[in-house]
N, CA, C and O atoms as CSV, one atom per row, in Angstrom:
chain,resi,resn,atom,element,x,y,z
A,1,MET,N,N,111.887,92.932,164.877
A,1,MET,CA,C,111.288,92.570,163.600
A,1,MET,C,C,112.193,93.091,162.474
A,1,MET,O,O,112.609,94.250,162.496
A,2,THR,N,N,112.497,92.226,161.483
A,2,THR,CA,C,113.320,92.631,160.348
A,2,THR,C,C,112.448,93.296,159.291
A,2,THR,O,O,111.222,93.321,159.403
A,3,ASP,N,N,113.097,93.830,158.270
A,3,ASP,CA,C,112.373,94.492,157.181
A,3,ASP,C,C,111.439,93.535,156.449
A,3,ASP,O,O,110.422,93.957,155.899
A,4,CYS,N,N,111.776,92.263,156.441
A,4,CYS,CA,C,110.980,91.297,155.688
A,4,CYS,C,C,109.820,90.713,156.482
A,4,CYS,O,O,108.945,90.068,155.906
A,5,GLU,N,N,109.798,90.923,157.773
A,5,GLU,CA,C,108.725,90.367,158.594
A,5,GLU,C,C,107.520,91.296,158.589
A,5,GLU,O,O,107.664,92.519,158.597
A,6,ILE,N,N,106.364,90.717,158.576
A,6,ILE,CA,C,105.124,91.486,158.562
A,6,ILE,C,C,104.253,91.001,159.701
A,6,ILE,O,O,104.068,89.797,159.879
A,7,ASP,N,N,103.720,91.927,160.469
A,7,ASP,CA,C,102.733,91.550,161.482
A,7,ASP,C,C,101.448,91.207,160.760
A,7,ASP,O,O,100.938,92.009,159.978
A,8,TYR,N,N,100.926,90.031,161.014
A,8,TYR,CA,C,99.683,89.608,160.372
A,8,TYR,C,C,98.503,89.981,161.259
A,8,TYR,O,O,98.422,89.581,162.421
A,9,ILE,N,N,97.611,90.740,160.693
A,9,ILE,CA,C,96.390,91.123,161.391
A,9,ILE,C,C,95.240,90.498,160.620
A,9,ILE,O,O,95.045,90.788,159.440
A,10,ASP,N,N,94.493,89.656,161.277
A,10,ASP,CA,C,93.393,88.952,160.608
A,10,ASP,C,C,92.162,89.858,160.595
A,10,ASP,O,O,91.388,89.887,161.552
A,11,CYS,N,N,91.995,90.586,159.510
A,11,CYS,CA,C,90.840,91.466,159.380
A,11,CYS,C,C,90.326,91.392,157.954
A,11,CYS,O,O,91.050,90.975,157.050
A,12,ASP,N,N,89.088,91.790,157.752
A,12,ASP,CA,C,88.492,91.732,156.424
A,12,ASP,C,C,89.267,92.581,155.418
A,12,ASP,O,O,89.436,92.188,154.264
A,13,CYS,N,N,89.729,93.732,155.859
A,13,CYS,CA,C,90.500,94.624,154.986
A,13,CYS,C,C,91.773,93.927,154.505
A,13,CYS,O,O,92.095,93.967,153.317
A,14,CYS,N,N,92.489,93.293,155.421
A,14,CYS,CA,C,93.732,92.600,155.067
A,14,CYS,C,C,93.450,91.428,154.132
A,14,CYS,O,O,94.210,91.184,153.195
A,15,GLU,N,N,92.372,90.711,154.379
A,15,GLU,CA,C,92.000,89.584,153.533
A,15,GLU,C,C,91.720,90.048,152.107
A,15,GLU,O,O,92.152,89.416,151.143
A,16,GLN,N,N,90.999,91.151,151.983
A,16,GLN,CA,C,90.664,91.679,150.664
A,16,GLN,C,C,91.923,92.149,149.930
A,16,GLN,O,O,92.081,91.900,148.735
A,17,GLU,N,N,92.807,92.822,150.648
A,17,GLU,CA,C,94.053,93.266,150.041
A,17,GLU,C,C,94.924,92.085,149.633
A,17,GLU,O,O,95.560,92.114,148.580
A,18,PHE,N,N,94.955,91.050,150.462
A,18,PHE,CA,C,95.696,89.830,150.142
A,18,PHE,C,C,95.155,89.210,148.857
A,18,PHE,O,O,95.926,88.844,147.970
A,19,GLN,N,N,93.852,89.093,148.757
A,19,GLN,CA,C,93.233,88.511,147.567
A,19,GLN,C,C,93.571,89.338,146.324
A,19,GLN,O,O,93.923,88.777,145.286
A,20,GLN,N,N,93.466,90.649,146.422
A,20,GLN,CA,C,93.761,91.511,145.283
A,20,GLN,C,C,95.217,91.390,144.853
A,20,GLN,O,O,95.522,91.364,143.661
A,21,LEU,N,N,96.103,91.317,145.826
A,21,LEU,CA,C,97.524,91.168,145.521
A,21,LEU,C,C,97.789,89.854,144.800
A,21,LEU,O,O,98.457,89.837,143.766
A,22,VAL,N,N,97.274,88.761,145.334
A,22,VAL,CA,C,97.537,87.460,144.717
A,22,VAL,C,C,96.847,87.369,143.355
A,22,VAL,O,O,97.412,86.787,142.429
A,23,ASP,N,N,95.646,87.925,143.209
A,23,ASP,CA,C,94.993,87.973,141.894
A,23,ASP,C,C,95.907,88.642,140.872
A,23,ASP,O,O,96.089,88.137,139.764
A,24,LYS,N,N,96.476,89.775,141.254
A,24,LYS,CA,C,97.361,90.524,140.353
A,24,LYS,C,C,98.613,89.722,140.043
A,24,LYS,O,O,99.053,89.686,138.893
A,25,LEU,N,N,99.191,89.084,141.040
A,25,LEU,CA,C,100.391,88.277,140.818
A,25,LEU,C,C,100.107,87.085,139.907
A,25,LEU,O,O,100.925,86.752,139.050
A,26,VAL,N,N,98.960,86.445,140.084
A,26,VAL,CA,C,98.581,85.313,139.230
A,26,VAL,C,C,98.437,85.788,137.782
A,26,VAL,O,O,98.922,85.129,136.863
A,27,LYS,N,N,97.779,86.916,137.579
A,27,LYS,CA,C,97.620,87.456,136.216
A,27,LYS,C,C,98.983,87.790,135.604
A,27,LYS,O,O,99.211,87.543,134.420
A,28,ASP,N,N,99.882,88.349,136.406
A,28,ASP,CA,C,101.226,88.651,135.912
A,28,ASP,C,C,101.965,87.377,135.516
A,28,ASP,O,O,102.613,87.336,134.470
A,29,ILE,N,N,101.872,86.344,136.337
A,29,ILE,CA,C,102.519,85.066,136.024
A,29,ILE,C,C,101.947,84.496,134.739
A,29,ILE,O,O,102.696,84.041,133.874
A,30,GLN,N,N,100.619,84.514,134.603
A,30,GLN,CA,C,99.991,83.985,133.393
A,30,GLN,C,C,100.467,84.748,132.150
A,30,GLN,O,O,100.776,84.141,131.125
A,31,HIS,N,N,100.521,86.068,132.248
A,31,HIS,CA,C,100.961,86.884,131.118
A,31,HIS,C,C,102.423,86.597,130.763
A,31,HIS,O,O,102.761,86.447,129.589
A,32,LEU,N,N,103.282,86.523,131.772
A,32,LEU,CA,C,104.706,86.293,131.523
A,32,LEU,C,C,104.963,84.896,130.965
A,32,LEU,O,O,105.840,84.725,130.119
A,33,GLU,N,N,104.214,83.897,131.423
A,33,GLU,CA,C,104.360,82.547,130.860
A,33,GLU,C,C,103.977,82.545,129.391
A,33,GLU,O,O,104.704,82.000,128.560
A,34,ALA,N,N,102.839,83.150,129.063
A,34,ALA,CA,C,102.392,83.192,127.669
A,34,ALA,C,C,103.395,83.951,126.806
A,34,ALA,O,O,103.708,83.519,125.696
A,35,LYS,N,N,103.897,85.068,127.301
A,35,LYS,CA,C,104.869,85.863,126.550
A,35,LYS,C,C,106.158,85.081,126.322
A,35,LYS,O,O,106.727,85.127,125.231
A,36,THR,N,N,106.623,84.360,127.348
A,36,THR,CA,C,107.839,83.554,127.216
A,36,THR,C,C,107.647,82.467,126.166
A,36,THR,O,O,108.522,82.255,125.327
A,37,ILE,N,N,106.523,81.785,126.206
A,37,ILE,CA,C,106.239,80.723,125.235
A,37,ILE,C,C,106.180,81.304,123.825
A,37,ILE,O,O,106.732,80.728,122.887
A,38,TYR,N,N,105.513,82.439,123.679
A,38,TYR,CA,C,105.386,83.070,122.371
A,38,TYR,C,C,106.756,83.495,121.837
A,38,TYR,O,O,107.054,83.280,120.662
A,39,LEU,N,N,107.585,84.092,122.682
A,39,LEU,CA,C,108.907,84.514,122.233
A,39,LEU,C,C,109.792,83.321,121.875
A,39,LEU,O,O,110.578,83.393,120.931
A,40,ARG,N,N,109.670,82.236,122.617
A,40,ARG,CA,C,110.417,81.021,122.266
A,40,ARG,C,C,109.947,80.489,120.915
A,40,ARG,O,O,110.756,80.032,120.108
A,41,TYR,N,N,108.645,80.548,120.674
A,41,TYR,CA,C,108.117,80.116,119.375
A,41,TYR,C,C,108.708,80.986,118.261
A,41,TYR,O,O,109.206,80.464,117.263
A,42,LEU,N,N,108.653,82.322,118.432
A,42,LEU,CA,C,109.199,83.220,117.404
A,42,LEU,C,C,110.689,82.964,117.173
A,42,LEU,O,O,111.143,82.917,116.030
A,43,LEU,N,N,111.437,82.801,118.244
A,43,LEU,CA,C,112.863,82.522,118.146
A,43,LEU,C,C,113.125,81.228,117.380
A,43,LEU,O,O,114.071,81.149,116.596
A,44,SER,N,N,112.304,80.235,117.603
A,44,SER,CA,C,112.501,78.937,116.939
A,44,SER,C,C,112.384,79.046,115.424
A,44,SER,O,O,112.900,78.191,114.704
A,45,GLN,N,N,111.723,80.069,114.938
A,45,GLN,CA,C,111.556,80.248,113.492
A,45,GLN,C,C,112.857,80.666,112.810
A,45,GLN,O,O,112.989,80.531,111.593
A,46,TYR,N,N,113.824,81.175,113.592
A,46,TYR,CA,C,115.079,81.672,113.040
A,46,TYR,C,C,116.221,80.663,113.119
A,46,TYR,O,O,117.308,80.914,112.599
A,47,PHE,N,N,115.984,79.541,113.755
A,47,PHE,CA,C,116.996,78.499,113.865
A,47,PHE,C,C,116.913,77.576,112.656
A,47,PHE,O,O,115.887,77.515,111.979
A,48,PRO,N,N,118.012,76.853,112.388
A,48,PRO,CA,C,117.909,75.787,111.390
A,48,PRO,C,C,116.798,74.819,111.802
A,48,PRO,O,O,116.492,74.695,112.988
A,49,LYS,N,N,116.209,74.151,110.848
A,49,LYS,CA,C,115.006,73.343,111.090
A,49,LYS,C,C,115.125,72.424,112.307
A,49,LYS,O,O,114.248,72.447,113.170
A,50,HIS,N,N,116.180,71.620,112.399
A,50,HIS,CA,C,116.285,70.651,113.502
A,50,HIS,C,C,116.420,71.349,114.858
A,50,HIS,O,O,115.859,70.881,115.849
A,51,LYS,N,N,117.160,72.469,114.914
A,51,LYS,CA,C,117.297,73.183,116.191
A,51,LYS,C,C,115.997,73.903,116.563
A,51,LYS,O,O,115.639,73.984,117.738
A,52,GLY,N,N,115.305,74.416,115.565
A,52,GLY,CA,C,114.007,75.050,115.807
A,52,GLY,C,C,113.005,74.059,116.353
A,52,GLY,O,O,112.230,74.386,117.253
A,53,GLU,N,N,113.013,72.840,115.815
A,53,GLU,CA,C,112.116,71.786,116.312
A,53,GLU,C,C,112.463,71.419,117.752
A,53,GLU,O,O,111.570,71.201,118.571
A,54,MET,N,N,113.752,71.352,118.058
A,54,MET,CA,C,114.164,71.034,119.430
A,54,MET,C,C,113.676,72.118,120.393
A,54,MET,O,O,113.200,71.808,121.485
A,55,LEU,N,N,113.791,73.381,119.996
A,55,LEU,CA,C,113.338,74.476,120.848
A,55,LEU,C,C,111.829,74.428,121.029
A,55,LEU,O,O,111.331,74.648,122.133
A,56,ARG,N,N,111.097,74.144,119.960
A,56,ARG,CA,C,109.639,74.059,120.070
A,56,ARG,C,C,109.224,72.875,120.944
A,56,ARG,O,O,108.254,72.970,121.696
A,57,ASP,N,N,109.950,71.765,120.850
A,57,ASP,CA,C,109.656,70.612,121.702
A,57,ASP,C,C,109.898,70.949,123.172
A,57,ASP,O,O,109.265,70.380,124.061
A,58,ASP,N,N,110.799,71.858,123.410
A,58,ASP,CA,C,111.237,72.208,124.763
A,58,ASP,C,C,110.619,73.527,125.245
A,58,ASP,O,O,111.086,74.115,126.221
A,59,ILE,N,N,109.584,73.979,124.567
A,59,ILE,CA,C,109.067,75.336,124.747
A,59,ILE,C,C,108.507,75.605,126.146
A,59,ILE,O,O,108.493,76.751,126.597
A,60,PHE,N,N,108.048,74.567,126.829
A,60,PHE,CA,C,107.455,74.746,128.154
A,60,PHE,C,C,108.443,74.525,129.298
A,60,PHE,O,O,108.082,74.663,130.467
A,61,ARG,N,N,109.682,74.184,128.967
A,61,ARG,CA,C,110.666,73.851,129.995
A,61,ARG,C,C,110.850,74.997,130.995
A,61,ARG,O,O,110.917,76.168,130.619
A,62,ASP,N,N,110.925,74.643,132.224
A,62,ASP,CA,C,111.237,75.561,133.324
A,62,ASP,C,C,110.199,76.662,133.546
A,62,ASP,O,O,110.502,77.661,134.198
A,63,LEU,N,N,109.007,76.507,133.030
A,63,LEU,CA,C,107.991,77.538,133.228
A,63,LEU,C,C,107.119,77.267,134.439
A,63,LEU,O,O,106.719,78.194,135.144
A,64,TYR,N,N,106.828,76.010,134.678
A,64,TYR,CA,C,105.859,75.699,135.724
A,64,TYR,C,C,106.545,75.382,137.033
A,64,TYR,O,O,107.113,74.305,137.214
A,65,GLY,N,N,106.482,76.329,137.934
A,65,GLY,CA,C,106.934,76.088,139.291
A,65,GLY,C,C,105.695,75.789,140.119
A,65,GLY,O,O,104.595,76.222,139.775
A,66,SER,N,N,105.862,75.078,141.168
A,66,SER,CA,C,104.709,74.741,141.990
A,66,SER,C,C,104.500,75.810,143.055
A,66,SER,O,O,105.203,75.842,144.065
A,67,ASN,N,N,103.530,76.681,142.817
A,67,ASN,CA,C,103.181,77.688,143.816
A,67,ASN,C,C,102.338,77.075,144.916
A,67,ASN,O,O,102.187,77.650,145.994
A,68,TYR,N,N,101.791,75.905,144.636
A,68,TYR,CA,C,100.884,75.277,145.591
A,68,TYR,C,C,101.602,74.831,146.857
A,68,TYR,O,O,100.955,74.509,147.854
A,69,ASP,N,N,102.915,74.808,146.831
A,69,ASP,CA,C,103.682,74.424,148.013
A,69,ASP,C,C,103.647,75.495,149.106
A,69,ASP,O,O,103.984,75.220,150.257
A,70,TYR,N,N,103.247,76.692,148.753
A,70,TYR,CA,C,103.235,77.799,149.711
A,70,TYR,C,C,101.885,77.887,150.417
A,70,TYR,O,O,100.849,77.944,149.755
A,71,PRO,N,N,101.881,77.900,151.744
A,71,PRO,CA,C,100.622,77.957,152.496
A,71,PRO,C,C,99.741,79.147,152.112
A,71,PRO,O,O,98.519,79.011,152.052
A,72,ALA,N,N,100.339,80.302,151.853
A,72,ALA,CA,C,99.532,81.473,151.472
A,72,ALA,C,C,98.820,81.231,150.149
A,72,ALA,O,O,97.668,81.632,149.980
A,73,TYR,N,N,99.500,80.577,149.212
A,73,TYR,CA,C,98.864,80.285,147.914
A,73,TYR,C,C,97.769,79.232,148.082
A,73,TYR,O,O,96.718,79.326,147.448
A,74,GLN,N,N,98.005,78.243,148.919
A,74,GLN,CA,C,96.978,77.233,149.203
A,74,GLN,C,C,95.729,77.894,149.768
A,74,GLN,O,O,94.605,77.552,149.397
A,75,ARG,N,N,95.944,78.843,150.669
A,75,ARG,CA,C,94.806,79.563,151.260
A,75,ARG,C,C,94.053,80.352,150.187
A,75,ARG,O,O,92.823,80.342,150.150
A,76,TYR,N,N,94.787,81.021,149.333
A,76,TYR,CA,C,94.184,81.785,148.231
A,76,TYR,C,C,93.338,80.871,147.338
A,76,TYR,O,O,92.192,81.192,147.021
A,77,VAL,N,N,93.905,79.743,146.940
A,77,VAL,CA,C,93.196,78.813,146.051
A,77,VAL,C,C,91.951,78.260,146.725
A,77,VAL,O,O,90.889,78.189,146.106
A,78,SER,N,N,92.072,77.869,147.982
A,78,SER,CA,C,90.920,77.257,148.653
A,78,SER,C,C,89.841,78.287,148.982
A,78,SER,O,O,88.651,77.986,148.889
A,79,LYS,N,N,90.240,79.483,149.361
A,79,LYS,CA,C,89.267,80.473,149.808
A,79,LYS,C,C,88.624,81.261,148.672
A,79,LYS,O,O,87.423,81.528,148.710
A,80,TRP,N,N,89.410,81.639,147.657
A,80,TRP,CA,C,88.877,82.527,146.619
A,80,TRP,C,C,88.767,81.894,145.243
A,80,TRP,O,O,88.194,82.491,144.331
A,81,CYS,N,N,89.301,80.707,145.084
A,81,CYS,CA,C,89.259,80.066,143.763
A,81,CYS,C,C,88.469,78.762,143.789
A,81,CYS,O,O,88.522,77.985,142.836
A,82,GLY,N,N,87.753,78.522,144.855
A,82,GLY,CA,C,86.958,77.295,144.943
A,82,GLY,C,C,87.781,76.026,144.883
A,82,GLY,O,O,87.287,74.984,144.453
A,83,GLY,N,N,89.047,76.104,145.315
A,83,GLY,CA,C,89.909,74.919,145.324
A,83,GLY,C,C,90.546,74.614,143.980
A,83,GLY,O,O,91.257,73.617,143.853
A,84,ARG,N,N,90.309,75.445,142.974
A,84,ARG,CA,C,90.866,75.211,141.634
A,84,ARG,C,C,92.022,76.183,141.389
A,84,ARG,O,O,91.829,77.399,141.389
A,85,ASP,N,N,93.192,75.652,141.186
A,85,ASP,CA,C,94.396,76.455,140.984
A,85,ASP,C,C,94.308,77.185,139.638
A,85,ASP,O,O,94.251,76.530,138.597
A,86,PRO,N,N,94.296,78.517,139.632
A,86,PRO,CA,C,94.178,79.255,138.379
A,86,PRO,C,C,95.393,79.113,137.463
A,86,PRO,O,O,95.314,79.416,136.272
A,87,LEU,N,N,96.507,78.656,138.013
A,87,LEU,CA,C,97.696,78.449,137.195
A,87,LEU,C,C,97.803,77.022,136.677
A,87,LEU,O,O,98.755,76.693,135.969
A,88,ASP,N,N,96.863,76.191,137.010
A,88,ASP,CA,C,96.918,74.786,136.610
A,88,ASP,C,C,95.517,74.306,136.237
A,88,ASP,O,O,94.834,73.669,137.039
A,89,ASN,N,N,95.098,74.619,135.008
A,89,ASN,CA,C,93.798,74.139,134.555
A,89,ASN,C,C,93.842,73.849,133.060
A,89,ASN,O,O,94.714,74.345,132.348
A,90,TRP,N,N,92.912,73.058,132.602
A,90,TRP,CA,C,92.907,72.572,131.226
A,90,TRP,C,C,92.700,73.705,130.222
A,90,TRP,O,O,93.340,73.712,129.170
A,91,LYS,N,N,91.827,74.656,130.521
A,91,LYS,CA,C,91.574,75.776,129.608
A,91,LYS,C,C,92.866,76.574,129.380
A,91,LYS,O,O,93.193,76.932,128.248
A,92,ARG,N,N,93.572,76.839,130.439
A,92,ARG,CA,C,94.842,77.575,130.328
A,92,ARG,C,C,95.872,76.771,129.548
A,92,ARG,O,O,96.610,77.327,128.736
A,93,CYS,N,N,95.924,75.483,129.787
A,93,CYS,CA,C,96.863,74.612,129.075
A,93,CYS,C,C,96.580,74.640,127.570
A,93,CYS,O,O,97.508,74.730,126.766
A,94,LYS,N,N,95.311,74.564,127.192
A,94,LYS,CA,C,94.961,74.609,125.766
A,94,LYS,C,C,95.373,75.949,125.152
A,94,LYS,O,O,95.879,75.989,124.030
A,95,TYR,N,N,95.160,77.034,125.878
A,95,TYR,CA,C,95.564,78.357,125.398
A,95,TYR,C,C,97.075,78.414,125.172
A,95,TYR,O,O,97.531,78.888,124.132
A,96,LEU,N,N,97.849,77.933,126.146
A,96,LEU,CA,C,99.307,77.965,126.026
A,96,LEU,C,C,99.793,77.065,124.898
A,96,LEU,O,O,100.801,77.367,124.260
A,97,MET,N,N,99.101,75.977,124.649
A,97,MET,CA,C,99.455,75.113,123.509
A,97,MET,C,C,99.248,75.862,122.194
A,97,MET,O,O,100.066,75.746,121.282
A,98,ARG,N,N,98.163,76.626,122.090
A,98,ARG,CA,C,97.932,77.420,120.889
A,98,ARG,C,C,99.016,78.490,120.735
A,98,ARG,O,O,99.491,78.740,119.628
A,99,VAL,N,N,99.399,79.110,121.833
A,99,VAL,CA,C,100.482,80.109,121.793
A,99,VAL,C,C,101.776,79.455,121.321
A,99,VAL,O,O,102.505,80.027,120.511
A,100,SER,N,N,102.058,78.271,121.821
A,100,SER,CA,C,103.319,77.581,121.492
A,100,SER,C,C,103.397,77.163,120.036
A,100,SER,O,O,104.489,76.887,119.538
A,101,HIS,N,N,102.269,77.108,119.341
A,101,HIS,CA,C,102.261,76.766,117.920
A,101,HIS,C,C,102.041,77.993,117.044
A,101,HIS,O,O,101.809,77.863,115.842
A,102,GLY,N,N,102.111,79.179,117.635
A,102,GLY,CA,C,101.967,80.406,116.869
A,102,GLY,C,C,100.556,80.721,116.429
A,102,GLY,O,O,100.358,81.556,115.546
A,103,LYS,N,N,99.564,80.068,117.030
A,103,LYS,CA,C,98.170,80.289,116.657
A,103,LYS,C,C,97.541,81.461,117.403
A,103,LYS,O,O,96.424,81.870,117.089
A,104,VAL,N,N,98.251,81.999,118.384
A,104,VAL,CA,C,97.838,83.187,119.123
A,104,VAL,C,C,99.012,84.146,119.058
A,104,VAL,O,O,100.139,83.772,119.382
A,105,THR,N,N,98.757,85.375,118.643
A,105,THR,CA,C,99.836,86.351,118.616
A,105,THR,C,C,99.700,87.288,119.801
A,105,THR,O,O,98.610,87.755,120.133
A,106,LEU,N,N,100.801,87.542,120.409
A,106,LEU,CA,C,100.835,88.449,121.568
A,106,LEU,C,C,101.642,89.674,121.178
A,106,LEU,O,O,102.691,89.555,120.545
A,107,GLY,N,N,101.164,90.832,121.545
A,107,GLY,CA,C,101.898,92.059,121.254
A,107,GLY,C,C,103.233,92.084,121.968
A,107,GLY,O,O,103.346,91.637,123.109
A,108,LEU,N,N,104.218,92.595,121.310
A,108,LEU,CA,C,105.546,92.685,121.921
A,108,LEU,C,C,105.720,94.067,122.386
A,108,LEU,O,O,106.765,94.405,122.942
C-alpha cells in the first residue's frame, strides 16, 4: 500500500467523518470562490474602463469545476444533501452575482 492509498472500512464512524470532511471542503470551496470573485471585482475598479468591464464580464471564468464527476462527491450529494449539489444551486448563484457586482463586501 502506498502513502496515498487508504483502506476503506465501511462503518458509521467513517461515514460521519467522511461527511464532516466533505462539508468542510464544500464550505472552503464556497468561501474561496466568493473571495476570488470579490477580489476580481475590486481589481476591475483599478483598470481603465474598457479593461475593467472585460474583467467583470469574465469574473466567473475558471471557477466552476465539476466535482460531480467524482464518485465520492456523488455519494456525498446523494446521501447527505438529498441529491442537491451544494456547489450548484440557484441561491448560491444569486449570491455570487451580488458579490460580482460589489453588492456584498467580504473581509480581506
